[in-house]
N, C-alpha and C positions, 0 to 999 in steps of 0.2 A: 254309387255313392262316393263323394269326394269330401273328406273331412275338412279340407281347407276352406270349403264353401259353407261350412257350419258356423253359426254364431256361437260364442261361448262367453262365460263369465270372465272377469279379470282374475288373474292368478291368485291374487290376495283373497278373493271372495270364493275360492274353489274348495275350501275345506269342508270336510263333513263334521257335523255336530257329533258330540260323543255318543248321544243316544242312538245315532244311526249306525255306529260301529258294531253293535251287537244285534244281528238280525234274527229273524224266525228261521230256525233250522229246517231243512228239508225232512220229510218223513221216509225213514230208510226203508220202510215196507212197501210204500206206494210210489216213490219217486222214480222216474225213469233212470236206468243205468247211465244213459248219456247225459242226464242233468248232473249226476255225480261226477262224471268224467270232465264235464265242462268246469265244474267248481275246482277240480284238481288242476286242470289246465291253467285257469286264470290265477289261481293261487301261486302256482309256480311262475307264471308270467310276471306277476308283481314282485315275487321274490327276486327273479333275475333283474328286474328293472331297478329295484332298491339297491342291490349289490353292485350293479354296474355303475350307478350314480355315486356310490361310495368311492369306488375305484377311481372314477373320473375326478372326483373332488381331491383325491390324494395325489393326482398328477396334474393338477391345474393351479396356476398361480394368478388367475385373474379373478379378483373379488366379485365383480358382477355375475360371473358365470357360477362361481361357488355359492353365492347367495341364492341364485335361481335354482341351482341343483338341490340346495337344502329345503327350499320351498315345495318344489315338486316331489322331492324324495318323501317328505313328510306326508303329503297327500297320497302318494303311492303306498306308503306304509298303512295309512288308514284303510285304503282299498283292501290291501292283503289281509289285515286283520278282520275286516268285515267278511270277506269271502271264506276264510279259514273257519269262521264260526258258523258257517252255513251247515257244516258237518254236525250231525246231532250227537249229543253226549253218549247215547247208547250204542253208537256204531263201534264195533271192536276193531282192534288193530288189523286183525286179518280181513275183516270185512272191507275195510278201507283199502288194504292191500290189493285185494281182488279188483277193485275200481281203478287203482293205480296201473295194474298191468293191462286191464281192458283199454284204458286210454292209451297206453304205450302201443298197443297192438293196432287198434282202429285209427288212431291218429296217424301213426306211421305209414299204415296202408293207404289211408286217404291222401296223405301228402304225396306219396310216390305214385299213385294212380294218376294224379293231375300234374305232376312234374315233368319238365322236358330236359332238365339238365342231367346229363348221363352220370356224372359224378355223384350228384345228390341221390339219384335213383339207386345207385349200387349201395351207397351208404345206408340208406333207409331199409332197403330190402335185406341187407345183411344183419342189421340189428333187429329188424322185424322177427326173424325167426328165433332170436334169443329171447326176446321178450315174451314171445309166444311159449316158449319153454318155461319161463319163470312163472307164467300163470298156471301152467300145469303143476309145477312144484308146490306152489302155494296153495292151490285147490286141493291137492292131496294132503297138505298139512291141516287145512280147514276141515276135511272130511275125518281125518283120523283123531284130531284134537277136540273138534266141536261138534262132530256128527253132522254138519251142515253140507249141502250140495252148492257148489259154487255156480253152477249153471243157472240157479234161481237168481243169484246176485247179478249176473251178466245179462239176465233176461233171454238167455239163449241166442243172443245176437252174435256171440263169439264162441267159437268152438274151443274145447279144452282137451288138449292132447299133447304129445310130446313135440318140441321143436328141435333146433339144434341143441343137443344136451348141454346143460350148464357146465358140466364138467369138462367139456371140450372148448368152453369159451375163455379159459384162462390162458391168455396169450402175452407174449413180451410187449410191454406197454408202448414201446416206440412204433410198433406195427399199426397201432390205433390211429396214427396221424395221417391224415389224407390231404391231397392237393386243395388248396382253397380257390374259391371263385374270385373273379375280378369285379370289383364293386362298380367299376365304371361301365362295364359291358354286360354284367350278368342281368337276367330277366328280373323284374321286380318280385314276381311269385318265388323265384329261387331264393331270393334274400329273405323272404317272409318265412319260407320253409326252414331255412338254416336257423333263423332266430327262433322260431316256434319250437322246433324239435330240440334245440339245446336247452331252452327254458324248461320244457316238459321233462326231458331226461334228467336234467339237474334237480328238478324237484323230486324225482323218484329217488335219485342218489341220496339227497339230504334226508328224505324221510327214512330210508333204510339206515342211514348212518346214525340217526338219532333215536330210532324206535327199537333197534335190536335188543338193547339192554332191558327193555320194558317187557319183552316177551316172557311168558311164564313157565318155559321149560327150556332145557339145554339145546334140544335139536332145533327148535324154532330160532333160538338166539343165533346159532350157528349158520342156520339157512339165510336169515337176513344179512348176516355179515358176509357170507359167500357171494350171494346175489348183489349185495351192495358194491362189491368190488367189480362186477360186470357193469353195473350202472355208471361206475366211475369211468370204466373204459368207454362206455357209450358217449358219455359227456366229452371225453377227449376226442373221439371220433367226430362228433357233430360240431363241436366248437372250432375244430380245425378246417371246416368247410367255409367259414366266415373269413372275409378278407381283412387281415390285420393292418393293411395299409391305409385303410380309411382313417381319417382324423377322429379325435374323441367327439367332437361336435357332430360330425357326419353319423358316427355311431349312435349318438344320443338321438338325433332325429329319427334314425331307423328304428330305434327301440320303441320310441313313441308312436311311430306310424304302425308298427306291428301291433301295439296294444290297440290302437284305434281299430285296425282291421279285425283283430280277434274279438274285441268286445262287440263290434257291430255283427260279426259272424254269430257270436253266442246269442245275441239279442234276436236275430232273425230265426234262429233255430230252436230257441228255448220253448219248452211246453209248460213249465212252472211259471205261473203268473207273477208270483212274488219274486222269484229269481230274475225273471225277464225285465222287471222294473229296475233291478240292481244293474244288470248288464247295461241298460239304456243310460242310467245315471253315470255310471263309470265311463261309458263312451264319451259322454259330454265333457266329463272332466279331463279325459285324455286328449280331446280336441284342443283344449286349453293348453295342456302340456306340449303338444305337437307344435302349436303356434309359438310358444315360448322358445322352444329349441330352434325353430325355423328362424325366428327373429335374431337370436344370438348367432346363428350360422351366417346369417346375412351381414351382421354387423362386424364379426370378428375375422370371417374368412372370405367375405364378399361372394358368397355362394347362395344360390336360390336352392330351395327344397327340391325343386325339379331335377336339378343336376345330380342329386343324390338318389332320388327314387327313379330317375330315367323316365318319368311321365309327369303329367300335371297333378297327380295325386289321386286319380280316380282308382277306387278299389279293383284289384283283379278278382278273379273267382273267389267268393266267400268259402270259408271252411264249413263243412257240414259233417259232423260226426255221425257214423252208422256202421252197419254190419259190412264186412268185407270178406266173407268166408271164402268165396271162389278165388279171389285174388291171392289170399294167403295160402290156399292149397296149391295154387300154381307156383308160388315162390318156394314153397316147401319142397315140391316135387323136383324143381329145377335147380335149386341152389343149396340143398341141405349140406353138402359136403364141402362147401367153400370155407376157407379160413382167410386170414389176412397175411400178407406178404409185402413188407416195405410200404410203399404208398398205395398199393393195389390190393388185389384179392386173387387167391389162387385155390385150385383144387388141392385138398390136403395131400393126395396121393403124388402130387407133382412136386412137393417141397423137398429139397435135398435132405438126406437123413441127418445132417448135422445142422439143419436150420434151428434158430434160436427158439422157435416155438416148442420144440420137443425137449429142449433142455430146461426152458421155463416150466413146463408141465411137470417135469421130473423134480425140479426144486419145490415148487409151490405145493405139489401134491405128495411129495416124498415117495413117489412111486406107488401110492395107494389110490385105489379107486373108490374108497369109502368116503367120498365128499358128502357133506350135509345134503346137497341136492340129490344125491343117489340114496342116501339113507332114508330120506323122507318117503321115497317111493318104495324102497324095501319094507318099511314099516307098514305102508298102506297095503301092499301085497300080502304081508303076513296077517295083518288084521282083518282085511276085507276078502282075501282070496284072490284079489286082482286090484290093479291100481284104479283110481277114480278118473273118469273121462266124461266128457260131453262131446260126441261127435256125430256128425251126419253122414254116415257111410265109412268105409274103410280109411285108414289112414293113407294119404298119397305116397308115403314112403314105406315100402314093404318091410324093411328091417325095424321099423318102429311101431309095427302092428301088435306085437305081443303085449298082452296085459299081465302076464305072469313073470315077466323079467324086464329089468330096466336096461336099455342099451347104453353102455358107457364107452363104446368104441367109435361110433359113427362120427365123422369129422374130427376124430381125435387120434386114431391110430391107422397107420397105412394099411394094415391087413383087414380092416373092417369091410 
């Protein structure tokens, strides 16, 4: 599929009527977990697009470009509002959170499995184990507060057990910044990976930033705040993979192409017929946006879209969300003790004793291991006799197999 070969409406005729902006919500009891994750992903993609265009407009002094941005941005906002309302009224904060973390896990794994860029793969695999741990922490909060089993919500497609412990994830912020790709030589799929995962993690960060104060008890509020800080770190890591040397118009074109690729992927993969129609309609809208960006790139920078994409526009492998249990187990077994060091990654045991990771841990946690992410497991063990998990076989990391105690040392202290 090549979106440049698609016919589309004129930009002025591409708006949604108001009545279409409030769609029929999905049924939270019957809808596939991956339909829910697709909704979250595309909501985040539209949020990223809208804010990118606001930033572009604030750095642009060309009226024609600013006017085009205003038109396209309004249409992107319509799409975002429509997608966000696919979530049903009766879905709780925690139920939605479980879907957010399932998306983070299976999207990250899927992108990594099909990626060739070594730097991107390392970044994806590293954050994968942290989002995996977040699902485990929130699932235990769900079990203790609501008495609900998260494995039902994830359809048992994703295992629920400890990853790299959240308490070990609090690092000095500068270490999150990684080398960026070269937009002139990078593979198109690698560019799509960076755009997609940045939007997805940013959406999770935004959700936790805004939802913490609405939770109904102190421990839940604290847990959202703590994990929200890790999502901020993930956004820092992922956005650093993108080449900042691209022009604003080049970046805009890449944003629109990413949306085309994602919407067409969602359309091809969707099982809910009502939502499938929405993905197709939004894809057609994005084709119009893509062509508008390409036209302005040609007019003001004398560049063809092909020079930015590195091809004629033909989509690479489409994104298909699904279960990745064995891949995740492999990454857990091989990289659980990694941390970050400068622009790379390091075994925690290899860090110098005076490295800033340890001093930041000391300052941030005040020398205390009773972080909310640990307390939620402690509460579950006290209430249930053991933590809540859904796993198919023993944990691949021996020191994380105990269900009567929470390991707060692995990947955090040298003597672990």
